[in-house]
RODO-2510 file (C-alpha; in nm, 4 decimals, decimal comma):
residues 196
     n   res          X          Y          Z
     1     m     1,4642     0,8082     0,6350
     2     k     1,3210     1,1425     0,7493
     3     h     1,5735     1,3346     0,5368
     4     q     1,4727     1,1294     0,2319
     5     a     1,1061     1,2110     0,2959
     6     v     1,1838     1,5841     0,3145
     7     i     1,3869     1,5742    -0,0080
     8     f     1,1110     1,3746    -0,1807
     9     g     0,8454     1,6204    -0,0620
    10     l     1,0456     1,9219    -0,1768
    11     a     1,0940     1,7554    -0,5147
    12     i     0,7176     1,7097    -0,5470
    13     i     0,6544     2,0732    -0,4604
    14     g     0,9195     2,1800    -0,7108
    15     s     0,7529     1,9669    -0,9781
    16     l     0,4141     2,1193    -0,8993
    17     a     0,5599     2,4667    -0,9214
    18     g     0,7283     2,3957    -1,2531
    19     a     0,4150     2,2409    -1,4000
    20     a     0,1868     2,5350    -1,3186
    21     t     0,0882     2,7168    -1,6370
    22     a    -0,2388     2,8974    -1,5599
    23     n    -0,2589     3,2353    -1,3880
    24     a    -0,4503     3,2039    -1,0605
    25     e    -0,4203     3,5778    -0,9890
    26     v    -0,3119     3,5193    -0,6297
    27     d    -0,1114     3,8163    -0,5031
    28     p     0,1681     3,7610    -0,2514
    29     g     0,0421     3,8146     0,1003
    30     f    -0,0927     3,6713     0,4216
    31     y    -0,3934     3,4429     0,4656
    32     v    -0,5810     3,2718     0,7509
    33     g    -0,8238     2,9839     0,7635
    34     v    -1,0283     2,7453     0,9738
    35     g    -1,1344     2,3880     0,9046
    36     i    -1,3146     2,0862     1,0449
    37     g    -1,2773     1,7172     0,9710
    38     q    -1,1823     1,3706     1,0886
    39     v    -0,8558     1,2938     1,2719
    40     n    -0,7549     0,9259     1,2986
    41     v    -0,5049     0,7764     1,5439
    42     e    -0,3577     0,4280     1,5051
    43     d    -0,1081     0,2561     1,7364
    44     d     0,0188    -0,0775     1,6060
    45     l     0,1829    -0,1739     1,9362
    46     i    -0,1397    -0,1865     2,1370
    47     g    -0,3849    -0,2380     1,8513
    48     f    -0,5547     0,1002     1,8934
    49     d    -0,7382     0,2472     1,5938
    50     d    -1,0010     0,5204     1,6223
    51     g    -1,0773     0,8783     1,5311
    52     d    -1,2774     1,1827     1,6272
    53     t    -1,3962     1,5102     1,4812
    54     g    -1,1197     1,7678     1,4940
    55     f    -1,0670     2,1285     1,3955
    56     k    -0,7839     2,3189     1,2333
    57     l    -0,6635     2,6795     1,2512
    58     f    -0,3966     2,7970     1,0085
    59     g    -0,2210     3,0992     0,8674
    60     g     0,0405     3,1501     0,6047
    61     y     0,2108     3,3682     0,3504
    62     a     0,1778     3,3205    -0,0253
    63     l     0,5133     3,3924    -0,1909
    64     n     0,3503     3,3868    -0,5362
    65     e     0,0757     3,1982    -0,7230
    66     i     0,2321     2,8587    -0,6604
    67     l     0,4360     2,8633    -0,3363
    68     a     0,3370     2,9387     0,0230
    69     v     0,4619     2,8779     0,3766
    70     e     0,2093     2,7880     0,6455
    71     v     0,1724     2,7140     1,0154
    72     s    -0,1301     2,5248     1,1438
    73     y    -0,2750     2,3938     1,4676
    74     i    -0,4851     2,0764     1,4632
    75     d    -0,6935     1,9645     1,7610
    76     g    -0,7630     1,5961     1,7007
    77     g    -1,0427     1,5587     1,9549
    78     t    -1,0556     1,2398     2,1643
    79     a    -1,0081     0,9016     1,9987
    80     e    -1,1544     0,6149     2,2042
    81     d    -1,1354     0,2375     2,1917
    82     s    -1,2370    -0,0391     2,4340
    83     t    -1,2263    -0,4162     2,4591
    84     t    -1,3409    -0,6892     2,6976
    85     f    -1,0712    -0,9073     2,8542
    86     f    -1,0243    -1,1663     3,1292
    87     d    -0,7969    -1,1202     3,4307
    88     p    -0,7356    -1,4457     3,6288
    89     f    -0,7521    -1,2559     3,9615
    90     r    -1,0371    -1,0109     3,8949
    91     g    -1,2449    -1,1849     3,6296
    92     f    -1,3857    -1,0207     3,3185
    93     g    -1,3286    -0,6514     3,2708
    94     t    -1,3414    -0,3724     3,0158
    95     l    -1,0238    -0,1974     2,9038
    96     s    -1,0786     0,1553     2,7680
    97     l    -0,8228     0,3852     2,6092
    98     e    -0,8653     0,7539     2,5227
    99     a    -0,6113     0,9540     2,3226
   100     d    -0,6190     1,3349     2,2930
   101     t    -0,3921     1,4591     2,0149
   102     s    -0,2862     1,8083     1,9087
   103     v    -0,0465     1,9060     1,6287
   104     v     0,1476     2,2208     1,5369
   105     n     0,2604     2,1862     1,1759
   106     l     0,5081     2,4034     0,9806
   107     s     0,4966     2,3343     0,6074
   108     v     0,5669     2,4521     0,2540
   109     l     0,2868     2,4297    -0,0034
   110     g     0,3111     2,4055    -0,3797
   111     d     0,0127     2,4591    -0,6118
   112     l    -0,0600     2,2943    -0,9444
   113     v    -0,2882     2,5570    -1,0976
   114     l    -0,5458     2,4039    -1,3317
   115     t    -0,7813     2,6986    -1,3904
   116     e    -0,8252     3,0444    -1,2389
   117     q    -1,0638     2,8920    -0,9847
   118     f    -0,9350     2,5387    -0,9247
   119     s    -0,5957     2,4006    -0,8247
   120     l    -0,4361     2,1005    -0,6578
   121     f    -0,1632     2,1317    -0,3986
   122     g     0,0932     1,9294    -0,2075
   123     r     0,2621     2,0051     0,1210
   124     v     0,5644     1,8858     0,3155
   125     g     0,6724     1,9998     0,6588
   126     y     0,7636     1,9286     1,0161
   127     a     0,5076     1,8662     1,2898
   128     f     0,5165     1,8836     1,6686
   129     i     0,2678     1,6318     1,8118
   130     d     0,1372     1,6120     2,1707
   131     t    -0,0621     1,3086     2,2850
   132     d    -0,2331     1,2501     2,6198
   133     v    -0,3433     0,8902     2,6835
   134     d    -0,5790     0,7672     2,9563
   135     l    -0,6096     0,3905     3,0175
   136     t    -0,8886     0,2512     3,2388
   137     a    -0,9572    -0,1104     3,3374
   138     r    -1,3033    -0,1638     3,4904
   139     f    -1,3988    -0,4794     3,6829
   140     a    -1,7074    -0,5660     3,8841
   141     a    -1,5373    -0,4769     4,2128
   142     s    -1,2628    -0,2315     4,1155
   143     t    -1,1324     0,0188     3,8645
   144     l    -0,7681     0,0723     3,7694
   145     s    -0,6442     0,3706     3,5701
   146     a    -0,3234     0,5153     3,4327
   147     s    -0,2292     0,8106     3,2133
   148     d     0,0683     0,9196     3,0079
   149     s     0,1727     1,2134     2,7904
   150     d     0,4067     1,2127     2,4948
   151     s     0,5557     1,4806     2,2700
   152     t     0,7279     1,4074     1,9417
   153     d     0,8299     1,5827     1,6230
   154     e     0,7726     1,4145     1,2875
   155     i     0,7720     1,4688     0,9115
   156     s     0,4354     1,5807     0,7731
   157     y     0,2913     1,5648     0,4224
   158     g    -0,0379     1,6239     0,2493
   159     v    -0,2361     1,6741    -0,0692
   160     g    -0,5518     1,8661    -0,1419
   161     a    -0,7687     2,0725    -0,3731
   162     v    -0,8621     2,4414    -0,3695
   163     f    -1,1629     2,6218    -0,5158
   164     r    -1,1303     3,0011    -0,5404
   165     f    -1,4583     3,1927    -0,5200
   166     n    -1,2747     3,5211    -0,5730
   167     e    -0,9323     3,6712    -0,5050
   168     r    -0,9990     3,6792    -0,1278
   169     f    -1,2043     3,3715    -0,0393
   170     e    -1,1226     3,0014    -0,1027
   171     a    -1,2416     2,6564     0,0036
   172     r    -0,9998     2,3675     0,0643
   173     a    -1,0305     1,9926     0,1008
   174     e    -0,7180     1,8056     0,2050
   175     y    -0,5558     1,4967     0,3479
   176     e    -0,2607     1,5299     0,5889
   177     g    -0,0417     1,2518     0,7239
   178     f     0,2245     1,2464     0,9927
   179     d     0,5165     1,0022     0,9951
   180     v     0,4800     0,8590     1,3463
   181     s     0,6658     0,5492     1,4644
   182     d     0,4688     0,2290     1,5319
   183     g     0,1447     0,3742     1,4016
   184     e    -0,0316     0,6352     1,1955
   185     l    -0,1832     0,9798     1,2429
   186     n    -0,3806     1,1487     0,9665
   187     s    -0,6563     1,3995     0,9085
   188     i    -0,9086     1,4818     0,6377
   189     t    -1,0421     1,8366     0,6596
   190     a    -1,2571     2,0888     0,4774
   191     s    -1,1486     2,4490     0,5308
   192     a    -1,2367     2,8074     0,4467
   193     l    -0,9508     3,0467     0,3690
   194     f    -0,9393     3,4270     0,3578
   195     r    -0,6585     3,6261     0,1909
   196     f    -0,5648     3,9763     0,3048
***
């Protein structure tokens, strides 16, 4: 399944590259950027679904006007969820869950250049995801807590739009998703990018 997703993503990037007809005047070279947005975490097994403001740092190398390789770090903030429940021995209580997520993502980007200033892009890659989870059950007379950490590597994908102010400075808006088992992890960010 993961191999099919990679092949599908590479096919999309190849299609974007082949369809590009306008000259964006982007020279090969390095670039860096920073972004901020919303990161959402969903776990179907325990019914957890929440998000937080996150930030993104990234850098890459443009091979030409339409292809680039990129590495990024996403700090997903702290997603929180809570519910009231009844324990037959302790009575009513509140169950709270906090999830801190961070992602290192390696990806290939392909641009569909529409004008010299505006383009759409797609990405496919491989992500390394770390998650720290804290679970707390609070009752009138006691508090119980537990924590766990998990690391996984998953397929990543995304789409977005770029506006070029000049040959050095760009603004991006994008959606990124990560193929996690038994749930979903995604981010929507706005970023500023500087080319060297």
